[in-house]
N, C-alpha and C positions, 0 to 999 in steps of 0.2 A: 477194800483191797483183798479181804479174805476170800480165798477160793480161786483167785486169779492165777493163771499159769504164768511162768516166766515170760513167755512170748507176749501175753496180754499186758503184763506190767511194762515191758520194754516199749510196746506200742503206745501205751498211755503216756510213758515218759517222752517218747518222740513227739506226740501231739502237744504235750505241755511245752516242750522246747519251741515248737513252731508258734504256739500261741504267744509265748513270751517274746519271741522275735518280732511278731506282728504288732504286739503292743508297743514295742520300742521303735521298730523301723517300718511299720505299716505293711501294706500289701507287697511293695517292692522288695522289702526285706525277706518276706516269705518266699517270693519268687526266686530270689538269689540263693537262698538256702536250699531251695528245692532242686536246683540244677545238679549239684554234685550228688545229692541223695538219689535222684532218679538215674543218673549216669551209672553210679555204682550198682544199683539194682538191675539196670538193663544189661550191664556187662556180666554180672555174677549169676543171674537167674536164667537158666535155660527154659525152665518151666513156663515162665510168663510169655516167652517168645513162641513156645509151642501152642499156647492158648490163643495167641493172636494170629498165628500162621494161617488158619483156614480163611479168615476174613482178608488178610493182607494178600494172600495168594490169589484171591478172586478180584480184589479191588485193584491190585497192581501186578498183574500177571507177567509184565515185562521187566520187573525190578529184580536185580541180582541180589546176592546175599548182603552186600554192604548197604544198598539202598533199602532193602527189606528191614535190616537192623535199625536204620535211621527212622523208617516209618514207625516201627514199634516204639522207638525212643520218643518220637513226637507225640504218639498217642498217650504214653505214660506221663509225659510232661504236661500235656494238655489236661489229662485227668487230675494230676496233682494240682494244677493251677485252679481248677474248679473247687477242689477241696480247700485250698488256701482262701479263695474268695468266700466260700461258705463260712469258714472259720473266722474270717475278718469281720463278717457281719455279726458273728456271735460275740467277739471280744470288743468290738468298737461300735457302739450304738450310732455314732455319727458317720460311719462309713456309708458311702453311696455308690451304687452301681448304676450307670446310665443305661436304661433299657428302652427299647423301641418295640412296640407291638404292631406288626404289620397285619392289619385286618381287624383291629380292635372294634371298629364301628360295625363290621360284619357280625362279630361275636355278640355285641350288645343288641344288634337288630334281631338276631335269632333268640336271644333271651327275652326280648320284648314280646314274643309270641306266647310266652307263658308255659311252654312245655319242657323247659330245661334244655340243657346241652350236655352231650357226652363228649368230653374233650379227650381225644386219643393222642398220646404222645409217646416218646421213646427215651432211652438212656443216652441222649445225645446232648452236646453242648454243655452249658452250665445250667442244666434243667432244674436242679434243686434251687439255685438262686433265682433263676428266671421265673419259676412258678410262683415265687413270693409276690410277684406283681399282679397275680390274679386276685389278690385281696382288694384291688382297686375296682373290680367289677361291681355292677349294681346288685348282683345276687350272690348269696353265699356259695362257697366252693368246698367241695368234698373230694378227698383223694382216696380212692379204693386201693389199699395196699396191705401187705402183711404187717400186722401191728404187734410190736414187741413192747410190752408194758414197761420194760426197763430202759428201752432205747428210744422210745417215741419222742421224748423231749429233745433228743439230740439228732434226730433223723435229718432235719433240714438245717438247723443252726447248731453247730457242735456244742457250744457252751451253754446254750439254752437261755440266753438273756432276752432274745427276741421271741415274741409270741407268734405261734404258727398262724399264718394268714388263711388257713383252711382247716376244716375238720377232717379227721381220719376215719374212714370206714374200714373195719377189720375184714380183710379178705378171707380170714380163717373163721369168720363168724358164721351164723346160720345162712345156709344156701350161698356160701361164698361172698357174703355181703350184698347180694343182689336185691334182697328185700329192702334194706336201708337205702341202697342206691336208687331203686325205683321210687321210693318215698320222696327222696330228695328231688328227683326229676319231676314228680307230680307237683311239687311245690314251686316248680319253675327254676330250680337251682342248677349248679354245675357239678358234674361228677367227672373227675379225671382218672383215666385208666392207662397204664403202660401196656402197649400192644406189641412190643418187640421181643418178648420172652415168653415162651410157652412152658408152663410148669405142670399144670394138670387141667382137667376139664375138657370142654369141647374145643375143637381147633379146625382150621382149614389148611389145606395143602396148596401152596402157591409157589411160583418161581421167584427166586431172589438171587440175583447175580449168577444166573445160569443154572441153578440147581434147586430142586424142590426143598422147601422148609415147612415146618408147622408153625402157624401163627395162631394165638388165642383169638377166638371170635365172640367171646361173651359180651364184649362192648357193643357189638352190632345187634346181637339178640336183645340185649337190654334196651338199646335205643329203639328198635322196632316195636317192642312190646309197650314202650312208653310213648311212642310216636314223637320221639325227640330226634333232632338232627345230630349227626356226628361231625365234629370239627377235628381235623388232623392238624395239630399244631406242634411244631418242632422248634427247639431253642438252639441258638448258636452263639458262641463267644466271638465277638467281632473286634475286640480290642482289650487292652489291659483292664479297663474299667467300664467296658461296654458290652452289651449283648443284644440279641434280637429274638423276639418271639414272632414266628410267622405262621399264618394259616396257609397250609399247602393244599387243602381240599376240604370241601364240605359235602357230606354224604347224607342221604335220606333213606335209611334202610327200611324196607317194608316187604312183607310177603303175605299172601292171602291164604295159601294152603300149606300144610306142614311139609309136604314134599318140595316146596319152593324155598324152604329156609336154608338148605345147604347151598343152593345157588346164590342166594342173597349174601350169606356170610362169606362165601368164597370171593364174590365180586368186591365186597368191602375190604377183605384182607388183601386182595390184589391191588386195590387202590392205595392202601397203606404201604404195601411193599414197594410200589412204584414211587410213592412220595419219598420213602426212606432212601431208595436208590438214588434219586435225584439229589437229595440232601447230601448223601455221602460223596457224590461226584463233585460237589462244591466244597464240602467240609470233610475230607476223607479221614482226618485224624481226630474227629470229635464224636466217634461212636465208641462207647466204653463197654465193649463186648469181649469178655475174657474167657470165652469157652467156644467150643466148636458149634456154631449156630446151625450148621447143616447136618450134624449128627445127633438126631433126637429120636 
């Protein structure tokens, strides 16, 4: 506790209260407690609505102020529910989420070729809980992500009782984790990469809901160099205790000359953006993007 700010201590206390409620009343208890917390936050915080406005304005251009407020509330509530689900799996080893993987056989078929798979996904649905199901695959799974030595154990299951179903490759390591990722693919394994947030490195400019954005393209370069396919897989929360992992597209990135690389990465990024748009038309309140995605 030493060195923590008052805000961090209050946040930790809030988490502890939610864990206690879930231990006593389960997932439903966590959901019930979540409603007034999210409502107060949605009413009192103008900043969060400002962060969601760029997306909501493009996804729901015909919605007025009240409907736009409710859209924001539903996104926050949905995000809160995913955190409750994740916490439940941490505090209750017997808790079960019913998951369905649409395209599981396709994924296993690609792995059988022995060149590995680059699994491209996004911050949608209950992705942290759903990705745990990848531990059922026949090959080991690695998540390329920013690795915090102090927070890694809590990244996917808050309380840390459950063992992570995949290994973490540090995106801040040598060459952005690309060397370790390429080695995993060479062994025929899976590397998961989030492709809906550009932070640094190479990128491609593509259209997304009518305006140009930057999307990271390292996943496609990695796949082409390793001769591995790219699987675009997105998760969705479909019920209180159910979710779905679905393959939206399979790409085979390749280029023969260096000047062709930019075309290849742009085509792949366009395919990802198209899949994400289609997903958001079906699940508009399950993209947890709390910044101006178009202002980069």
